[in-house]
C-alpha positions as CSV (number, residue, x, y, z in Angstrom):
1,M,147.4,-11.4,-4.0
2,R,147.8,-10.9,-7.7
3,V,147.0,-13.2,-9.5
4,E,145.9,-14.5,-13.3
5,L,142.9,-16.4,-13.4
6,F,141.5,-17.8,-16.9
7,G,143.0,-15.1,-18.9
8,S,141.9,-12.2,-16.3
9,S,143.9,-10.7,-13.7
10,V,142.6,-10.5,-10.5
11,W,143.7,-9.5,-7.0
12,V,142.7,-11.9,-4.6
13,D,142.0,-11.8,-0.6
14,R,142.8,-14.9,0.1
15,E,142.6,-14.8,3.9
16,T,139.1,-13.3,3.8
17,T,138.1,-16.1,1.0
18,E,139.4,-18.9,3.4
19,T,138.1,-17.5,6.4
20,W,134.5,-17.5,4.4
21,Y,134.8,-20.7,3.4
22,A,135.9,-22.3,6.7
23,G,132.4,-21.4,8.3
24,A,130.4,-22.1,5.3
25,G,128.9,-25.5,4.7
26,P,128.7,-27.6,1.3
27,W,126.3,-26.6,-1.8
28,D,123.1,-27.4,-0.1
29,C,120.5,-28.4,-2.8
30,T,118.9,-31.7,-3.0
31,C,118.0,-32.2,-6.2
32,G,120.2,-35.0,-7.7
33,Y,122.1,-33.3,-10.0
34,C,123.4,-31.3,-7.4
35,R,123.9,-34.7,-5.3
36,N,125.5,-36.3,-7.9
37,F,127.8,-32.8,-8.4
38,L,128.3,-32.7,-4.7
39,A,129.8,-36.6,-4.6
40,L,132.3,-35.8,-7.3
41,A,133.2,-32.9,-5.8
42,E,133.6,-34.4,-1.8
43,K,135.5,-37.3,-3.8
44,R,137.8,-34.6,-5.4
45,Q,136.6,-36.3,-8.9
46,L,136.2,-32.7,-10.5
47,P,138.4,-32.2,-13.6
48,K,142.4,-31.6,-12.7
49,A,142.2,-27.7,-13.9
50,V,138.7,-27.0,-11.2
51,L,141.1,-28.7,-8.7
52,D,144.4,-26.9,-10.0
53,T,142.3,-23.6,-9.2
54,L,140.6,-24.2,-6.4
55,D,143.1,-25.3,-4.2
56,P,145.8,-23.0,-4.2
57,L,143.0,-20.8,-3.2
58,G,142.0,-22.8,-0.1
59,I,138.2,-23.2,-1.5
60,P,136.8,-26.3,-0.8
61,P,135.4,-28.2,-4.3
62,E,132.1,-29.1,-2.1
63,K,131.6,-25.8,-1.1
64,A,130.1,-24.1,-4.5
65,T,128.6,-21.3,-4.3
66,Y,126.5,-22.1,-6.9
67,V,125.5,-25.2,-9.1
68,C,123.3,-25.6,-12.0
69,E,122.4,-29.0,-14.4
70,L,122.9,-27.3,-17.8
71,S,121.5,-30.6,-19.5
72,P,121.7,-34.2,-18.9
73,D,123.6,-36.3,-22.0
74,G,123.8,-40.3,-21.8
75,E,125.6,-40.9,-18.6
76,E,127.1,-37.4,-18.2
77,V,125.7,-34.3,-17.3
78,H,126.6,-30.7,-18.4
79,Y,127.3,-28.6,-15.2
80,Q,127.9,-24.8,-14.7
81,F,129.3,-24.4,-11.0
82,S,130.9,-21.1,-9.1
83,Y,133.0,-20.4,-6.3
84,R,133.4,-16.7,-4.9
85,L,136.3,-15.0,-3.7
86,A,137.0,-12.0,-1.8
87,G,138.8,-9.5,-4.2
88,C,138.5,-7.9,-7.6
89,I,138.7,-8.4,-11.4
90,I,141.4,-5.7,-12.8
91,E,141.5,-7.2,-16.0
92,D,139.1,-9.5,-18.0
93,G,140.0,-12.2,-20.0
94,E,138.9,-15.8,-20.8
95,D,140.9,-18.8,-21.7
96,G,138.3,-21.4,-22.1
97,V,138.6,-23.7,-18.6
98,G,136.4,-21.2,-17.0
99,R,136.0,-17.2,-16.6
100,C,136.0,-14.7,-13.5
101,C,132.7,-12.9,-13.7
102,H,130.2,-10.6,-11.1
103,E,127.5,-12.8,-10.3
104,T,124.6,-10.4,-8.8
105,Y,122.5,-13.2,-6.6
106,P,124.4,-14.7,-3.6
107,Y,123.0,-18.3,-4.0
108,G,125.5,-20.3,-1.7
109,A,127.2,-17.0,-0.7
110,P,125.1,-15.0,1.3
111,G,126.6,-12.2,3.5
112,F,130.0,-12.8,1.4
113,P,132.2,-9.7,2.0
114,E,132.9,-7.1,-0.4
115,P,134.7,-6.7,-2.5
116,H,134.4,-9.9,-4.3
117,F,133.7,-11.9,-7.6
118,D,133.0,-15.2,-9.1
119,L,135.1,-18.2,-10.7
120,E,132.8,-19.9,-13.1
121,F,133.2,-23.5,-14.6
122,C,131.3,-25.3,-17.2
123,Y,132.2,-28.7,-17.5
124,T,130.7,-32.3,-18.5
125,L,130.7,-34.7,-15.5
126,P,130.0,-38.0,-15.2
127,W,126.9,-39.3,-13.1
128,V,128.1,-41.2,-10.3
129,L,124.8,-41.7,-8.0
130,E,123.3,-45.3,-8.3
131,E,119.8,-44.0,-8.9
132,S,118.8,-42.5,-12.3
133,K,118.7,-38.5,-13.1
């Protein structure tokens, strides 16, 4: 299906994407920052714009294919996180909520079917774990 995501025109193979995510596990880094992200994702406490993008594509938020803590900021943490989709970017664009891009390293998506592209988000999220950062 052809859709607009973040100002980009993309073609998404939703069936292939859903099939891959159905067999994938959640993001599995065990550092505190990633466990914090995962706790938020599993409880669907990510920003509405993220959930509104992932839900129609059949992507569970806890199954990110990349998560990186960019910097702590008091009781919050700046994160970059991505999800891989089967399909291709037809026309690039960016709207500030996220972007469509090509990440060459597979991170949490080894063996993902070709062609594919990534949805990348950068958000400041709360620290919800009881332990300190």
